N, C-alpha and C positions, 0 to 999 in steps of 0.2 A: 685450663691446663691440668688442674688436679684431677678432673675426671679421666683426661687422656693418659694420665700416669697410670691409673687404676686400669683402664681399658687396655693398655699396652701390655700388660701381664699376660693377656691372652695370645700375644703374638711371639713369645719366647724371650730368652735373656737378651740376645743381640739386639733385637728391635727395642726393647725396653732401655738398654744402655745408650743406643743411638739417640733416643728421644730424650733421655735425661741430659746427656752432653749437649745437644743441640739447643734444648730450652734453657739449659744452665747458662750457656754462652749468651744466648739471646737476653736472659734476665740480667746478667751482669752489665751488658751494654745498655739496656733499658734502665737499669738502676743508675748508672753514671748520667745519662741524659736527664732523667727526672731529677736527680739531686743537682745537676747544673742549673736546670731552668726553674725549680721550685725551692731550692734550698732549705730552710728551716721547716717549712710545712711538710715537705717530703720526709725529712728526718724524724719530725715529731709524729706524723700521722701516717702518711702515704705508704711508707715501707712496710708498716705493720698491717695495714689493710690488704696489700698484695700478698703478703706472706699468709695472712689468715685466709685469703680467697683460694690459695693453692689447697690448703688443708680442708677447707669447706667443700671444694670440688671433689677431693678425694673421699671425704666422708659420704657426700651425695652419691659417688661412684660405688660406694660400698652398699649403700641402701636401695638404689635404683638400677634397673637394667635397662637402658634405652635401646630403641630399635636402631638398626644399622643406618636408617636415613639421618636420625638425630646425631648419631656419632659422626657421620660424614659431614654434617653441617658444623659441627664443633670443630672438627679438623680443619674445614675450610676458613672458619673465623680466625682460628690460631694461625694458620698459615698466611693468611691475608695479613694479620697483626705483624707477623714477623717480617714479611716482605716490606711492608710499610715502614717498619721500624729500620730496616736496613737501608731503604731508599732515603730516608729522613736523617738518620743520625750516622750512618757508616760511609755513605757514598758521596757526600757533599764535596764540591771541589776545594773549598778552603780547607779541607782536612787532607788534602793531598791523596785522596782515594783513588783507586784504579779500577775501572769497570771490568776489564779484562780478567784480573784477579777474581773478582766477584763472580763473574760467568763461569770461571774455569771450576771455582768452588762450588757454585750452584749446580753445574752439570756433573761434577764428580760426586756431589753428595746424592744427587738424584739417581745416578747409576748405582752407588752403593746401597741405597734404599730398594731399588729394583732387584738387587741380588740377594737381598735378605729374605 
């Protein structure tokens, strides 16, 4: 994700802000899920490793210029991780989630990204 933040600078302020908000919301949900499942281990070590990995990715992004295929691969991995997290943490029936709401949000956000 850190490299993508660095890379998003090339796409303008709106794209950078959309990425920041989207991944920020994803990170909050992921944080809650990890804290619920791993408790003290996450608070002691896990959150610091994740925070350091974002900064490390940004530093690597400052030092290296990847080709477009590598950047597309990183985007695909992050997008897949976000989708997997949504399906696992945010849509289970026991949390009274609504797939219709998810679908409207996904289509709306996709349309917003296509307009930027």
